[in-house]
N, C-alpha and C positions, 0 to 999 in steps of 0.2 A: 224349304226346298231340299233340305237335308243333304246339302252339298258338303263334301269333306273340307275340313278347315285347311286354309293355306299354310303350308309349312313356313315358318318364320324363325329365323335364327338371328339372335342379337349380335350385331357386328362388334367384334372386339378389336381395339387398336393395339396391336403389338409392335413394340420398337425392335428394330433389328439389333443384333449384337454389336454391329459396327458403330451405330449411333450411341449406344450405351457406353462403350469403351472410350469413344472420342469425348463425350461429355464429362466423364469421370476424369480423364486425363487433363482436359482444359481447366476444370475446376481445381484439381490438385495443383496444377502449375500456378494458377492465379493466387492460390492460398500461400504457396511457398514464396512467391514473389512478394506478397504483402509482408510476410514474416521477415524476409531478407531486407526489405526496405525499412521496416521498423528497427531492425538491428543496426543498419547503416546510420540511420538518424540518431539512434542512441549513442553509437560509437563516436559520431561526429560531434555531438554536443559535449560528450565527455572529453574529447580531445581539445575542444575549444576552451574548456574550463581548466584543463591541465596540459598546457603546451609542453611538448617534450622534444623540442628541436635541439636541445643542448644536452643530450644524455651523456652522463659520465664526464663530459669535458670540463665542467666547472665544479665537480664534486668537492674540491678542496676549499671552495669559497662559500660564504653564506649567501643566500638569495634574499633579495628585497622585493617587497610588493609594489605594484603599480601605484596604489594609494599613497604609500610612503613617499615615493618619488614625486607624485603629484603635489603633495603637501610641501615637500622639501624645496621644490622649484617655484612655489607660488602659482601652481597650475600651468607650469611651463610658460611662464610669463615672458614676453619679449624683453622686459626689463632685465631678466636674468640670462638672456641669450648672449653668449660670449664668443660664439664661433659657429660657422657652418661649413660643411664639406660635401664631397660628392655623395656620401652615403648617409648623412644625417646632420644633426645639430648638437651643439654642446651648451649646456646650461649650468649656471652657478646654482648650487643648492646647499641647504643646511640640514644635516641629518640629526633628528632628535634622538635617535637610538644611540648615537655616539656623543651625546652631550653637546650638541650644537656644532658638530664638526663641519667645516667648510669643504665642499666636494665639487667635482666637475662631473656632470651627468651627460654622457654621450647617448643620445636617442637616435636609433637607426630609422631611416626612412625606408620602410620595407616595400614601398611602391617603386623605389628605384631599383632597376635591374642590377643584380649582384650584391645588394645590401645584405641579404641573409647569408650569402657565402662569406661576405666580409666579416659579419658577426662571428661566424664559426671560426674563420681564420684567426681573428683576434683572440678569441677564447682559447684556441689551441696554442697560440704563441705565448699567451700570458699566464697560462695555468701553472707553469712550473718555473718561471724565471723570476729572479729576485736580484736586483742590483741597484745601488744608490743612484746610478745615472739613467735609470729607466723609470718612467712614470708608473707608480704603484697602483694596481687595481685593487679595489676594496670589496666590491660586491657586484652583482649583476641582477637583471630582471628579465624574465622570459614569461610573459603573461598576456593578458588582453586588456585593452583600455576600456573606458566607460561606454564606448560605442560598440564593443564586442569585437574590435579588430585586434589582430596580433600586435604585440608590443614587445620590443626588445631594447634593452639599454645596458650600458656598462658604467660603473661608478668608479672614479679615480680620485686620488689626492688632488686637491686644487693647487695650481701653480700660480702664486700671487703675482708674479712679474710677467705673465703672458709668454709670448713666443719670441724667439730670436728675430724672426722676420719683423715683428713690430718694433723692436729696438733698433734694428738696422735702418729702418726707413720711416721712423716716426717723424711727424712734422708738427711744428708749433702753430697755434692759431691766434697768437697774440695774447691769449689768456693763460696758456700753459707753457711751461718751460720744457724744452726738449732735453732729455737726459741722454748723454752720449756714452757709448761704450768705449772706454779707453783701450789702449793696446793690451795691457795686462789682463783685463777682464775678457777680452776676445780670445786671448791665448788660453785662459782658464776654461772657457766654454769649449774651445776646440779639443782640449785634452779630455774634458768630461765626455764629449761625444765619442772620441776615439776609444776610451775605456768601455763605453756602452757597447760599441760595435765589436770590440775584441771579446767581450764577454759573450755576446750573442753568437759570434762565429766559432769561438774556440772553447768556451767553458760551459756551454749548455750540453745536456745529455743528447739532445737532438739539435744540431746547429740551426739557428734562426736567421733567415735572410729578410731584412726589413722591406726592401723593394720600393720604398717611397720616402727616403730620407731627404729632407729639405728644411729650410729655416722655420717654416710654420709648424713643423712637427718636432721642433726642439724647444722645449718649454723650460722656463726659469722659475725657481722657487724664490722664497723671500730672501735667501742668501745669495741669489744669482747663480746657484749651482744648476747646471744644465741636466735635463732629463729628456731622453728620447721617448716619444710617444707615437700613437696612431699606428697600430699593427694590422690595419684592415686589409693590406695587400701582402702581408708577410707570408713567407714560405718556410715550412719545416723540411729539413733535409735529413736523410739517414746517414749514419757514419759507417764507413767500411772499416775493416780491421786495421788498416793503416792510418785511420783517422782522417782520411780525405772525405770530402762531402760529395754525395751524389744521390740520385734517386729522389726526385721531387715528389712530395706527397700531397701538395695542395692542388686543387682543381681550378683555382682562380687564375685567369690569364694575367700575365705580367702587364701592368698598365703604367704605374708610376706617374711622374710629372715631367712634362717637356722641359728640357734644360738640365734636369738632374738625373734623368734616366740614362743608364749606360747604353751606348750606341748599339751594342750587340743584341739588346732586347728588341730593338726595332726590326731585326731580321729573324726573330723567332728563337733566339738562344734561351736556354733554361736559366732560372735564377741561380746566382752564385754569389759568393762572398765578394768577389772582385767587382760585382755590380754595385754593391754598397760602398766599396772603396772608391769607385768612380764618383758616386754622389757626394761622398765626403770631400773628395778633391775639389769638386766644383764649389762646395760650401766654403772651404778654406779660401779659395780665390775670391769668392764673393764677400766674405767677412772682412778681408783686408783691402779690397779695392772699392767696396761699396757699389759694385755693379752686379745687377741680376743677370743670370745667363740668358734671360729672354729680353734684355734691354734692346730697344729699337735700333741702337747703333750697330748691333751684330747682324749684319746682312752680307750677302755676296761672299760667303765662305768665311767671313770673320766671326769667330766665337770668343767666349771668355778665355778659354785656354790659350788660343793663339794670340789674343790681345795681350795677355800677361807675358807669355813666352817671348814675345818680340822685344820686351823692355827689360828682361832680366839678364844680368844683374845691374848693368851700368845706368839704366834709365828708370829704375824702379819707382822713383818719386813721381813719375808721370802717370802711374797707374794706382798708386796708393790712395785709399779713401781720404779725401781732404778733411773729413771730420776727425781723423786721427791726429792727435797732438804728438808730433815726433820731437821730443825734447832734445835728443842728441843722436849722434851717429850710431850709438849702440842699438837703439830701437830699429833703425833702418836696416842694420845688418841682420837683426833677428827676423824682420819682416821678409827680407830676401830669402832666408832659409825656410820660412813658413810657406812662402809662395812656391818655392822649389818643391816642397813636399806636395803641395796642391797640384802642381803640374805633373809630378810623378804618379799621383793617384788617379788623375783624370786623363791619362794617356789613352788614345783611341784603341790601341791594341791591348787585349786582356793580359797577355804575357809580360807586358812592359810595366804594369802597375805594381805598386808596393803592396805588401800584405799588412794587415792591421797591427800585428805585433811590432813591426818595424816603424810604422806610422806613430804608434803610441810612444815607442822608445825615443824617437827623434824629437817629437814635440816636447817631451819631458826634458830632453837635453837642452833644447832651446830655452825652456823655462829656467833651468838651472843656470845656464850661461847668462841670461838676462839678470837674474837675481845677484849673481856674483860679479856682474859688470864686466864679463869677459866674453863678448860675442865673437871675438876673433877665434876662439877655440872651436866654433861651429864648423869652420872650414875643414877641420880634421875629422869630422864625424859624417860628412856627406859623401 
C-alpha cells in the first residue's frame, strides 16, 4: 500500500535531578552511619578490655589482675568471706606474688547504686595517706570478670583480729571462750583511733574526713593495734591559706551510719572534721559502757550521750560495761575522764565539741596517769 512508516520514538526513562540528589544523599548517610556504628562497637570493645575508670588516681600503686584475685580467694569462695557491707564484700586471700601474703580483698558490688563512686572516693582518700593506725592499701584491680562484667576491688593488709565491733559484742557458744577487752586495751584502741583521725584532719596535704567511723570500721592487727579502714564515704577537703578546711570535693552524699553520724549531717550540712569527732565521741561512750547507740533501750528522747551524762561522775558504775574488770578506784577515775571526753566530743552543737588534737592529748594524759597510778592528777587537766 506504500503507506509511510509510522514515526516511532523509543521512550527513554530519565530520572529527575531531585530523585538523583535524594538517592545519593540517603546512600551516603547510611554509609556514614554504618562506619560510625562500627567505630562505636570497636571503641566499646576496647574500653571493656581496658577499663579506665580510675585514671591517674592509683598511679602510685601496682595493679593486680582479676585472675590473680580469683586464685587468691579460691574463686571468691564463701569460705573466705569475712565481711559484707553496703557496697561490697571482703574476702580473705593469699597473694602468690608476695610470697603467700595474707590479704583482705574488698570486692565492690557495682550493681549497688553508689558503689562506683565509693570506689573512686576510697581511691582518692587512700592514694597519698600513710599512717600506722590506718589500714594499708596494697594494690587494686579495675578490670572485667570472666562473664565480661566490670570488676573493681581493693586489696589491703589483713587484720588478724577482726573488728572492734566483734570484740565488744562477741558471744560464746559453749565451745569457744569469749576473749574480753580489758580497760587498758580499750584505752590503747581509743588512742590509736584518735591518732588516725588527727593525721587525717591535720597532717594530710588535703584533709580527709572519714564520714563513717564506727566500731566495725576499726580493725585490729595481730598485736591488737587499731587501724581505721573503709573510706568509701570519705571526703577530701581543700585547705585555705589559714589551714582551715573548706570546699568539699567529693560528689557522694553524706550517708554514714545511724547512731554514729553527726546530727548536723541529717539537715544537709557539709562534711567536717567535727563530724568525725562526734562519731569518735559516740565510740568512746560505747567502748566503756558496752551499749550500742542503737540499743533498743534508747527511745523517747533518751540516747547514749544523755544516758551517760546523767550518771557522770557520781553514778558512773551504773553505766560502765559490766565486762570491764575494775580492780581499783584508779580505773574508775580514769573511766570517768574518758567518758567526759566522749561526752564533749558527741555534743549536739558543733561549736561545743573538742578538736582532735585536744582529744589525743587528753587520752594520752589519762594513759600516763593510769600507768603512774595517779588518776587524781586528771582533775587538773580537764
